[in-house]
C-alpha positions in Angstrom: 23.9 7.8 -58.9 23.9 4.7 -56.7 21.0 4.8 -54.2 21.4 4.3 -50.4 21.5 0.8 -49.1 21.2 -0.9 -45.7 24.1 -2.1 -43.7 23.6 -4.8 -41.1 26.2 -5.1 -38.3 26.5 -8.1 -36.1 28.3 -7.8 -32.7 29.4 -9.8 -29.7 26.7 -8.8 -27.2 24.7 -9.9 -24.2 20.9 -10.1 -24.6 20.6 -6.7 -22.9 22.9 -5.0 -25.4 22.4 -4.2 -29.1 23.4 -7.3 -31.0 22.4 -6.3 -34.5 22.5 -2.7 -35.7 20.9 -1.5 -39.0 22.2 1.6 -40.8 21.4 3.4 -44.0 24.6 3.9 -46.0 24.9 7.0 -48.2 27.2 6.1 -51.1 28.0 9.8 -51.8 29.2 10.8 -48.4 30.0 7.4 -47.1 28.2 8.2 -43.8 26.0 5.9 -41.8 22.6 6.7 -40.3 21.4 4.4 -37.5 17.9 3.1 -38.2 17.4 0.2 -35.7 19.1 -1.8 -33.0 18.0 -5.3 -32.1 18.4 -6.5 -28.5 17.6 -9.9 -27.0 20.2 -11.8 -29.1 23.3 -13.4 -27.6 26.5 -12.9 -29.6 25.0 -12.6 -33.1 28.5 -12.5 -34.6 27.8 -13.4 -38.2 24.9 -12.6 -40.5 23.3 -13.9 -43.7 20.4 -12.8 -45.8 17.8 -15.0 -47.5 18.1 -14.6 -51.3 14.6 -13.1 -51.4 15.6 -10.6 -48.7 12.7 -11.3 -46.3 14.8 -13.0 -43.5 18.0 -12.2 -41.7 19.9 -15.0 -40.1 22.5 -14.8 -37.3 25.0 -17.2 -35.8 24.6 -17.0 -32.0 28.2 -17.7 -31.1 27.8 -19.5 -27.7 29.4 -22.5 -26.0 27.5 -24.8 -23.7 30.1 -25.0 -20.9 30.6 -21.2 -20.9 27.3 -19.7 -21.8 24.9 -22.3 -20.7 23.6 -23.1 -24.2 25.1 -24.5 -27.3 25.2 -22.5 -30.5 22.0 -21.4 -32.2 20.9 -20.1 -35.6 18.7 -17.0 -35.1 16.3 -15.6 -37.6 14.5 -12.3 -37.9 11.7 -11.5 -40.3 12.3 -8.3 -42.2 10.0 -5.6 -43.4 9.8 -4.7 -47.1 12.2 -1.9 -46.2 14.7 -4.4 -44.7 14.1 -3.5 -41.0 13.6 -6.3 -38.4 10.0 -7.0 -37.5 10.1 -9.9 -35.2 12.2 -13.0 -34.3 11.5 -16.4 -35.7 12.0 -19.6 -33.7 15.7 -20.3 -33.2 17.3 -23.6 -34.1 20.3 -25.5 -32.7 23.4 -24.9 -34.8 24.6 -28.5 -34.4 27.6 -27.6 -32.1 29.4 -25.0 -30.1 30.5 -21.5 -31.2 28.9 -21.1 -34.6 31.0 -18.5 -36.4 29.8 -18.4 -40.0 26.6 -18.8 -42.0 25.6 -19.0 -45.7 22.4 -19.6 -47.6 22.1 -21.7 -50.7 20.9 -19.7 -53.8 17.7 -21.8 -53.9 16.8 -20.4 -50.5 16.1 -24.0 -49.3 19.2 -24.6 -47.1 21.3 -22.8 -44.6 24.8 -23.9 -43.7 26.6 -23.2 -40.4 30.2 -23.7 -39.3 30.6 -24.5 -35.6 34.1 -23.5 -34.6 34.7 -25.1 -31.2 33.0 -28.4 -31.9 34.3 -28.6 -35.5 31.0 -29.5 -37.0 29.2 -28.4 -40.2 25.4 -28.4 -40.2 22.8 -27.9 -42.9 19.4 -26.6 -41.8 16.4 -26.7 -44.2 14.5 -23.4 -44.8 10.8 -23.2 -45.3 9.4 -21.3 -48.2 9.0 -18.2 -45.9 12.6 -18.6 -44.8 11.9 -20.1 -41.4 14.8 -22.5 -40.4 14.1 -26.1 -39.4 16.2 -28.5 -37.3 19.5 -29.6 -38.9 19.1 -32.4 -41.4 22.8 -32.9 -42.1 25.6 -32.7 -39.4 29.1 -33.5 -40.4 31.9 -33.9 -37.8 35.3 -32.8 -39.1 38.4 -34.7 -38.1 42.1 -34.0 -37.5 44.4 -31.6 -35.7 47.5 -29.5 -36.5 50.9 -28.7 -35.1 49.8 -25.8 -32.9 48.8 -27.4 -29.6 46.8 -24.3 -28.5 44.9 -23.5 -31.6 44.9 -26.8 -33.5 44.0 -29.4 -30.8 41.1 -30.6 -33.0 39.0 -29.6 -35.9 37.7 -26.0 -36.0 35.3 -25.2 -38.9 35.7 -21.5 -39.6 33.6 -20.9 -42.7 30.9 -22.4 -44.9 31.8 -20.8 -48.3 29.6 -21.3 -51.3 31.2 -21.5 -54.8 29.9 -18.9 -57.1 27.9 -21.4 -59.1 26.2 -22.7 -55.9 27.3 -26.3 -56.6 30.0 -26.6 -53.9 30.5 -25.8 -50.2 34.1 -25.2 -49.1 34.9 -25.3 -45.4 38.2 -24.0 -44.1 39.2 -26.1 -41.0 41.6 -24.1 -39.0 42.3 -27.0 -36.7 43.4 -29.6 -39.2 45.0 -27.4 -41.9 42.5 -28.6 -44.5 39.7 -27.2 -46.7 36.8 -29.7 -46.7 34.7 -29.7 -49.8 31.0 -30.8 -50.1 29.1 -31.3 -53.3 25.6 -29.7 -53.2 22.5 -31.2 -54.9 20.0 -28.8 -56.5 18.1 -28.4 -53.2 21.4 -27.5 -51.5 21.8 -30.8 -49.5 25.6 -31.3 -48.9 27.5 -34.5 -49.7 31.1 -34.9 -48.6 33.3 -34.8 -51.7 36.9 -34.6 -50.4 39.4 -32.2 -48.9 42.6 -30.3 -49.7 45.6 -30.3 -47.4 47.3 -27.0 -46.6 50.9 -26.6 -45.4 51.2 -27.4 -41.7 50.4 -24.5 -39.4 48.4 -22.5 -42.1 45.3 -22.3 -40.0 42.8 -21.9 -42.8 40.2 -19.2 -41.9 38.3 -17.6 -44.8 38.1 -17.9 -48.6 37.3 -15.4 -51.3 36.6 -16.1 -55.0 37.8 -13.9 -57.8 35.2 -12.7 -60.4 36.2 -15.5 -62.8 34.6 -18.0 -60.3 37.7 -20.3 -60.5 40.5 -18.4 -58.7 40.2 -18.3 -55.0 42.2 -17.0 -52.1 42.6 -18.5 -48.7 43.5 -16.4 -45.6 45.9 -18.4 -43.4 45.2 -17.2 -39.8 48.1 -19.0 -38.2 50.5 -18.9 -41.1 50.4 -15.2 -41.8 49.7 -16.1 -45.4 47.4 -15.7 -48.4 47.3 -18.7 -50.7 46.1 -18.7 -54.3 44.2 -21.7 -55.8 42.4 -22.7 -58.9 39.1 -24.4 -58.2 37.8 -26.9 -60.7 35.6 -30.0 -60.5 35.5 -29.9 -56.7 39.3 -29.8 -56.5 41.7 -27.0 -55.2 45.0 -26.7 -57.0 47.5 -24.4 -55.2 49.2 -21.8 -57.4 51.0 -19.6 -54.9 51.5 -18.9 -51.2 52.3 -15.3 -50.2 53.6 -14.3 -46.7 52.4 -11.1 -45.3 55.9 -10.0 -44.3 59.4 -11.3 -43.7 59.2 -10.1 -40.1 55.5 -10.9 -39.3 54.9 -11.4 -35.6 53.1 -14.4 -34.0 50.3 -12.0 -33.0 49.6 -11.1 -36.6 46.3 -12.9 -37.4 44.8 -12.6 -40.9 41.0 -12.5 -40.8 38.8 -11.5 -43.8 39.8 -11.6 -47.5 38.0 -10.2 -50.6 38.7 -9.7 -54.2 37.9 -6.4 -55.9 35.0 -6.5 -58.4 37.4 -6.1 -61.3 39.6 -8.9 -60.1 42.7 -6.7 -60.2 43.4 -6.6 -56.4 42.9 -8.6 -53.3 42.5 -7.2 -49.8 43.0 -9.0 -46.5 42.5 -7.6 -42.9 45.2 -8.4 -40.4 44.6 -8.3 -36.7 47.6 -7.3 -34.5 49.1 -4.6 -36.8 45.4 -3.6 -37.5 45.9 -3.2 -41.2 44.5 -4.0 -44.6 47.0 -5.8 -46.7 46.7 -4.9 -50.4 47.8 -7.3 -53.1 47.8 -6.7 -56.9 47.0 -9.5 -59.3 49.7 -10.0 -61.9 49.1 -11.0 -65.5 49.9 -14.7 -64.6 47.4 -14.6 -61.8 50.0 -14.5 -59.0 49.8 -11.9 -56.3 52.2 -9.2 -55.4 52.0 -7.5 -51.9 51.7 -3.8 -52.4 51.7 -2.8 -48.7 49.8 -2.5 -45.5 47.3 0.3 -44.8 46.2 1.2 -41.2 42.4 0.5 -41.0 41.7 3.1 -38.2 40.4 0.6 -35.6 41.6 -2.2 -33.4 41.3 -5.9 -34.4 39.7 -5.8 -37.9 37.8 -9.0 -37.7 35.8 -8.2 -40.8 35.5 -5.8 -43.7 33.5 -5.4 -46.9 33.2 -3.3 -50.0 30.3 -0.9 -50.4 27.8 -1.9 -53.2 29.5 0.5 -55.7 33.0 -0.9 -54.8 34.3 2.6 -53.9 34.5 2.3 -50.2 35.8 -0.3 -47.7 34.1 -0.6 -44.4 35.9 -2.3 -41.5 34.6 -3.8 -38.2 37.0 -3.3 -35.4 36.0 -5.9 -32.9 38.3 -4.6 -30.1 38.1 -0.9 -31.2 34.3 -0.8 -30.9 34.3 1.1 -34.2 33.3 0.8 -37.8 35.6 2.7 -40.1 35.6 3.6 -43.8 38.5 3.8 -46.3 37.9 5.1 -49.8 39.1 2.8 -52.7 40.1 4.4 -56.0 40.7 1.2 -57.8 44.3 0.7 -56.8 44.9 2.4 -53.4 43.1 2.9 -50.1 42.6 6.3 -48.5 42.9 7.4 -44.9 40.5 5.7 -42.5 37.5 7.6 -41.2 35.3 6.6 -38.2 31.7 5.9 -39.1 30.0 4.4 -36.0 30.8 3.5 -32.4 29.5 0.0 -31.6 30.3 -2.5 -29.0 32.5 -5.3 -30.5 31.3 -5.3 -34.1 32.2 -8.5 -35.8 30.4 -8.6 -39.2 29.2 -6.2 -41.9 26.6 -7.1 -44.4 25.0 -4.9 -47.1 21.5 -5.7 -48.0 
């Protein structure tokens, strides 16, 4: 039987509110037991773990003009049991509104996407996981046809390829995915970019288990695009619309492939659903339907470690919900925890 694991939940929060909550997840019942809540963190909206598990990182999603401080990368030292012990010195994220983090497999570099400023930063990590000041800062360029959402570059994710050799950055503002080559220590070097159809609004990527097929959630285009990724190049295979009558307030958010590669799930804010796609023999996707996720504004979701449950963070529903996954269909949503504005779920 699969043993219990920890679930870290990041939230929008003031310094006085719980910003990171730690739960024990029971795979048999699917229930969560609250173990710890960390205060004193401002908007720790996205989380990442060091490969050795001793440090938890958080993107402090702040804007200088609004919050009085630019974005920061926060770090917490963890106990051997995975519970926060004490904070480590914070570092500037290299811009405003950091919204996504990832850590190189070597554990030597951390990447951050700054949404408002449209910058990508790389922060070196000491052997014990402590982050240092940014060594690499790249300013994205360009804009798109939507004057409200695409007035300039908006880095939305720093996604590592499965082999750890590439960093892919969906830029919602310019309708491009910017690609960096990584050296063995994780230092990024600009390689190129791939243009998306105008108005796509690239948000998040997910790779299939084969390590070559990837899926792009188009936040503004109500779309899911299939690519083949090879030698640092994205080759489009298919573009699937969520619905023929999708509304402007339908905003795709997170996307994941199942562990067996037979299905792809994507959360959609607005209708508050999980869109379920089946993978056909030729690799193309077929939309099977939309399943209510049981909360409002599903900003993020993830599979449990055994792949049998889907957990959803409802940012505006103040709820984490669970839907069972039987390999082809989702069950009815069940509430798991009440939390203020949960934005990210991370199993550790």
